[in-house]
C-alpha positions in Angstrom: -21.2 2.6 -22.0 -18.2 5.0 -22.7 -20.3 7.9 -21.4 -21.1 6.0 -18.2 -17.4 5.2 -17.7 -16.4 8.8 -18.2 -19.0 9.9 -15.6 -17.8 7.3 -13.2 -14.2 8.4 -13.5 -15.2 12.0 -13.0 -17.2 11.2 -9.8 -15.0 11.8 -6.7 -16.3 8.6 -5.1 -15.2 6.4 -8.0 -12.1 8.3 -9.2 -10.0 6.8 -6.5 -11.2 3.3 -7.3 -10.2 3.8 -11.0 -6.9 5.3 -10.0 -6.0 2.3 -7.8 -7.4 -0.1 -10.4 -5.0 1.3 -13.0 -2.1 1.3 -10.7 -2.7 -2.2 -9.5 -3.2 -3.5 -13.1 0.0 -1.8 -14.4 2.0 -2.8 -11.3 0.5 -6.3 -11.1 1.1 -7.2 -14.7 4.7 -5.9 -14.6 5.3 -7.6 -11.3 4.0 -10.9 -12.7 6.6 -10.6 -15.4 9.3 -9.6 -12.9 8.5 -12.4 -10.5 7.8 -14.9 -13.3 11.3 -14.4 -14.6 12.6 -14.4 -11.0 10.8 -17.7 -10.3 12.2 -19.2 -13.5 15.7 -18.1 -12.4 15.1 -19.7 -8.9 13.9 -23.0 -10.3 16.8 -23.1 -12.7 19.2 -22.7 -9.8 17.4 -25.4 -7.9 17.6 -27.8 -10.8 21.1 -27.0 -12.0 22.9 -27.0 -8.7 23.6 -30.2 -6.7 22.0 -30.5 -3.3 25.5 -29.7 -1.8 26.0 -26.6 -4.0 22.4 -25.4 -3.4 23.0 -25.7 0.4 26.1 -23.4 0.0 23.9 -21.0 -2.1 21.2 -21.0 0.6 23.8 -20.3 3.4 25.4 -17.5 1.3 22.1 -15.8 0.5 21.0 -16.1 4.1 24.1 -14.2 5.1 23.5 -11.7 2.4 20.1 -10.9 3.9 21.9 -10.4 7.3 24.5 -8.1 5.6 21.9 -5.9 3.9 19.8 -5.6 7.1 22.8 -4.6 9.2 24.0 -2.2 6.6 20.6 -0.6 6.5 19.7 -0.6 10.2 16.6 1.4 9.5 18.3 4.0 7.2 16.0 3.3 4.2 12.9 3.7 6.4 14.4 7.0 7.7 15.0 8.2 4.1 11.4 7.3 3.1 9.9 9.0 6.2 12.0 12.2 5.6 11.5 12.0 1.9 7.7 11.9 2.4 7.9 15.4 4.1 9.7 17.0 1.1 8.9 14.8 -1.8 7.9 17.7 -4.0 11.2 19.6 -3.4 13.9 18.2 -5.7 16.8 19.7 -3.9 15.7 18.7 -0.4 14.9 15.2 -1.6 18.4 15.0 -3.1 19.9 15.9 0.3 17.8 13.2 2.0 18.9 10.5 -0.4 22.6 11.6 -0.3 22.5 11.5 3.5 21.1 7.9 3.4 23.7 6.7 0.9 26.5 8.2 3.1 25.2 6.5 6.2 24.6 3.2 4.4 28.2 3.0 3.3 29.5 3.5 6.8 27.2 0.9 8.2 28.2 -1.5 5.4 31.8 -1.6 6.3 31.0 -2.7 9.9 28.5 -5.3 8.8 31.0 -6.8 6.3 33.6 -7.1 9.0 31.2 -9.1 11.2 29.4 -11.2 8.6 32.1 -12.4 6.1 34.1 -14.5 8.6 30.9 -16.2 9.9 29.9 -17.1 6.3 33.3 -18.5 5.6 33.2 -20.7 8.7 29.7 -22.0 8.0 30.6 -22.9 4.4 33.7 -24.8 5.4 31.8 -26.5 8.2 29.4 -28.0 5.6 32.1 -29.3 3.4 33.1 -26.4 1.1 36.8 -26.3 0.2 38.4 -23.1 1.4 39.0 -22.0 -2.3 35.3 -22.4 -3.1 34.3 -20.6 0.1 36.5 -17.7 -0.9 34.9 -17.7 -4.4 31.4 -17.5 -2.9 32.4 -14.7 -0.7 34.0 -12.7 -3.5 31.0 -13.4 -5.8 28.8 -11.4 -3.4 30.8 -8.2 -4.1 28.6 -6.9 -7.0 25.4 -7.9 -5.3 26.2 -6.3 -2.0 27.5 -3.1 -3.8 24.3 -2.8 -5.7 22.1 -3.4 -2.6 23.7 -0.4 -0.8 22.0 2.1 -3.0 19.2 0.2 -4.8 16.3 0.8 -2.4 17.5 4.4 -1.6 17.4 5.3 -5.3 13.9 3.9 -5.5 12.5 6.2 -2.8 12.0 9.3 -5.0 10.3 7.2 -7.7 8.1 5.4 -5.2 7.1 8.7 -3.5 6.1 10.2 -6.9 4.5 6.9 -7.9 6.3 6.9 -11.2 5.8 3.1 -11.4 6.2 2.2 -15.1 9.9 3.2 -15.6 10.7 1.4 -12.3 8.9 -1.7 -13.5 10.7 -1.7 -16.9 14.0 -1.5 -15.1 13.1 -4.4 -12.9 12.0 -6.5 -15.8 15.2 -5.8 -17.7 17.5 -6.7 -14.8 15.6 -10.0 -14.2 15.8 -11.0 -17.9 19.5 -10.2 -17.8 19.9 -12.2 -14.7 18.2 -15.2 -16.2 20.3 -15.0 -19.4 23.5 -15.0 -17.3 22.3 -17.9 -15.2 21.6 -20.0 -18.2 25.0 -19.3 -19.7 26.9 -19.6 -16.5 25.3 -22.6 -14.8 25.4 -24.8 -17.9 29.1 -24.1 -18.1 29.9 -24.2 -14.3 27.1 -25.3 -12.0 28.5 -23.7 -8.9 26.9 -21.6 -6.2 29.5 -18.8 -6.8 28.4 -18.5 -10.5 24.7 -18.3 -9.5 25.5 -15.5 -7.0 27.6 -13.6 -9.5 25.0 -13.9 -12.2 22.6 -12.1 -9.8 24.9 -9.3 -8.9 26.2 -8.0 -12.2 22.9 -7.1 -13.7 21.9 -5.3 -10.5 24.8 -2.9 -10.9 23.7 -2.1 -14.4 20.1 -1.6 -13.2 21.2 0.8 -10.5 22.8 3.0 -13.1 19.5 3.1 -15.0 17.6 3.6 -11.7 19.6 6.7 -10.9 18.7 8.2 -14.3 15.0 7.5 -13.6 15.2 9.2 -10.2 16.9 12.3 -11.6 13.5 13.5 -12.7 12.6 14.0 -9.0 15.9 14.3 -7.2 19.0 16.6 -7.4 21.8 14.1 -6.9 24.4 16.9 -6.9 23.2 18.0 -3.4 25.4 17.1 -0.5 24.4 15.2 2.6 22.5 17.4 5.1 23.7 17.4 8.7 20.3 18.0 10.1 18.8 15.2 8.1 21.7 13.0 9.2 21.0 13.8 12.8 17.3 13.0 12.4 17.9 9.7 10.6 20.5 8.6 13.1 18.0 9.3 15.9 15.6 7.0 14.1 18.3 4.5 13.5 19.3 4.4 17.2 15.7 3.6 18.0 15.4 1.0 15.3 18.9 -0.5 15.4 18.4 -2.9 18.3 15.3 -4.3 16.6 17.0 -4.3 13.2 20.0 -6.3 14.6 17.6 -8.7 16.3 15.4 -9.2 13.3 18.3 -9.7 10.9 19.4 -12.6 13.2 15.9 -13.8 14.1 14.5 -13.6 10.5 17.3 -15.8 9.3 17.5 -17.9 12.4 15.8 -20.9 10.7 18.8 -21.3 8.4 21.3 -20.6 11.2 19.7 -23.2 13.4 19.5 -25.9 10.8 23.1 -25.2 9.7 24.1 -25.9 13.3 21.8 -28.8 14.2 20.9 -30.2 10.9 22.7 -31.5 7.8 23.5 -30.1 4.3 20.4 -31.8 2.8 18.1 -30.1 5.3 19.6 -26.7 4.5 18.9 -27.4 0.8 15.3 -28.4 1.5 14.6 -25.2 3.5 16.2 -23.1 0.7 14.3 -24.9 -2.1 10.9 -24.6 -0.3 11.6 -21.0 0.1 11.8 -20.7 -3.7 8.1 -21.6 -4.0 7.2 -19.2 -1.2 9.2 -16.5 -2.9 6.3 -16.1 -5.4 4.7 -14.1 -2.6 7.3 -11.4 -3.2 5.2 -10.1 -6.0 2.6 -9.1 -3.3 5.2 -7.7 -1.0 6.8 -5.7 -3.8 3.4 -4.2 -4.8 2.6 -3.1 -1.3 6.1 -1.7 -0.8 5.8 0.3 -4.0 2.2 1.4 -3.8 0.8 1.1 -0.3 3.6 2.1 2.1 4.6 5.4 0.4 1.0 6.4 0.2 0.5 5.5 3.8 3.5 7.7 4.7 1.9 10.6 3.0 -1.5 10.3 4.8 -2.5 13.1 7.2 -2.1 12.3 10.9 -5.8 11.4 11.3 -6.8 8.2 13.1 -9.8 7.4 11.0 -7.9 7.9 7.7 -4.9 5.8 9.0 -7.2 3.0 10.3 -9.1 2.8 7.1 -6.0 2.6 5.0 -4.4 0.0 7.3 -7.6 -2.1 7.3 -7.8 -2.2 3.5 -4.1 -3.3 3.3 -4.6 -6.0 6.0 -7.8 -7.3 4.4 -6.1 -7.8 1.0 -3.0 -9.4 2.6 -5.0 -11.9 4.7 -7.1 -12.9 1.7 -4.1 -13.5 -0.5 -2.4 -15.4 2.3 -5.4 -17.7 2.7 -5.5 -18.5 -1.0 -1.8 -19.3 -1.1 -1.9 -21.5 2.0 -4.9 -23.5 0.7 -3.2 -24.1 -2.6 -0.1 -25.5 -0.7 -2.4 -27.7 1.4 -4.5 -29.2 -1.4 -2.0 -29.3 -4.3 1.5 -30.0 -2.7 2.6 -32.6 -5.3 1.9 -30.3 -8.2 3.9 -27.5 -6.5 6.8 -29.7 -5.4 7.1 -31.0 -9.0 8.5 -27.6 -9.9 11.5 -28.2 -7.6 12.5 -31.6 -9.1 13.0 -35.1 -7.8 15.4 -34.1 -4.9 12.5 -32.4 -3.1 9.5 -34.7 -3.5 7.5 -35.8 -0.5 7.9 -32.6 1.4 4.1 -32.0 1.4 3.6 -30.9 5.0 6.9 -28.9 5.0 5.6 -27.1 1.9 2.4 -26.0 3.7 4.4 -24.9 6.8 6.8 -22.9 4.5 4.0 -21.1 2.6 2.0 -20.3 5.7 5.0 -19.1 7.6 6.1 -16.9 4.7 2.6 -15.5 4.3 2.5 -14.4 7.9 6.1 -13.1 7.7 5.1 -11.1 4.6 2.2 -9.5 6.5 4.5 -8.7 9.5 7.0 -7.1 7.2 4.3 -4.9 5.6 2.9 -3.9 9.0 6.5 -3.0 10.1 6.9 -0.9 6.9 3.6 0.9 7.5 4.6 1.7 11.1 8.1 2.9 10.2 6.6 5.1 7.5 4.8 7.0 10.2 7.9 6.9 12.4 6.1 4.7 14.9 8.7 2.4 16.4 7.9 -0.2 19.0 10.2 0.0 22.0 13.1 -2.5 21.4 12.9 -3.7 25.0 9.3 -4.9 24.5 10.0 -6.1 21.0 13.2 -8.0 21.6 12.6 -9.4 25.1 9.2 -10.8 24.3 10.4 -12.3 21.0 13.5 -13.9 22.6 11.3 -15.5 25.3 9.1 -17.0 22.6 12.1 -18.2 20.6 13.8 -19.8 23.6 10.6 -21.7 24.4 10.4 -22.9 20.8 14.0 -23.9 20.7 13.6 -25.9 23.9 10.5 -27.8 22.7 11.1 -28.4 18.9 13.5 -30.8 17.0 15.6 -28.3 15.0 17.6 -31.0 13.2 14.8 -31.5 10.7 13.3 -29.2 8.1 9.8 -29.7 9.7 11.0 -28.6 13.1 12.7 -25.5 11.8 9.6 -24.5 9.7 7.3 -24.9 12.7 9.7 -22.7 14.7 9.6 -20.0 11.9 5.8 -20.2 11.8 5.2 -19.6 15.5 7.9 -16.9 15.5 6.1 -15.1 12.7 2.7 -15.5 14.5 4.1 -13.8 17.6 5.5 -10.9 15.5 2.0 -10.5 13.9 0.3 -10.3 17.2 2.8 -7.9 18.6 2.7 -5.4 15.7 -1.1 -5.5 15.4 -1.3 -4.7 19.1 1.2 -1.8 18.7 -0.7 -0.3 15.7 -3.9 -0.5 17.8 -2.1 1.2 20.7 -0.9 4.1 18.4 -4.4 4.6 17.0 -5.8 4.8 20.5 -3.2 7.4 21.5 -3.9 9.4 18.4 -7.6 9.4 19.0 -7.1 10.6 22.5 -4.9 13.4 21.2 -7.5 14.4 18.6 -10.3 14.5 21.3 -8.1 16.7 23.5 -7.2 18.9 20.5 -3.5 18.4 21.1 -0.8 17.7 18.5 0.8 14.2 18.5 
């Protein structure tokens, strides 16, 4: 048996299968621990915070997602795309990362100036005293600071597929977060305490992440003007779409915060906790599939095969998750506590919508990794038309109406990006037949 296994591993046809099997098993087991601890943390927050406080927490984290997206504006994708070209050159990779960090900090200042006042107004609109609104805003400081460099520091590690140290770091930060949440929320069950408990361990984790990345990156290198110019070109093309999607992706919370009540906000946020289990899938594909897809040669058959494998796995996982939500809603809602029972149909809509959104996000990452960017005019105009139609026809004062809106919005994004990938493959094949570079 051992001899047979050795022969199989040595065979070129099966070596790749064994390699991927090992990567997925290591990555999957570590991600199960990471996400398991993360899910425990999320459920602890749901159970420990009152419905009112959890609504504040949901609003704040929605704004945090907007902040991070605006501060990034496609910079991380530009760093990944450039890093894939020089991933074996330690000095050059250091210049790419340094350039990304420099740009990210400049964009962060602008995004803070826009987002913080909006968050303050929304919190006070839903009943938060101004003192507590200020506390929530300040509590986001460590989390936002860590988010500025976290994914950029991961780029060298992901490109070199040095997965185990990265996973250990993620496990440690999630365990530290859970410990702080237990200590903090039992003493003060406030949204600000939950937010702060998430941010402090991430700063510590970033220090460790930098040490891990030093094996592949020279952090003493300065930002490169040429790389900056190239990344900014990419950002200019991606920025309209990034701004649109940072608003569109969080629009369900914004809409229900305007049309609905505090209870509906808490319901949307709590249901999102169950769907967040899918992040283990998104994380695996972001760490394993997207960097490898970025490194593939510009060959239509190779790219189509890789894309097809990724899509097949994602659709299969999404089908299983959606069926579980449809047939076992009571068991899944039990995890959220008595405040969220009876949301069976809303749970199914939430899981299905999040599955499709996850697939759209992975497709977007694969496209950006190849520097394939859909024209913002086509992307934004068509999506806005769909959203206006949905807003006009749906009742957005209820959790169900907002979840239906999010679902159809995600479906349109899926159709659009699948069509764009197909278009790029057709263009590439024509260029290959003509013998011309793309």
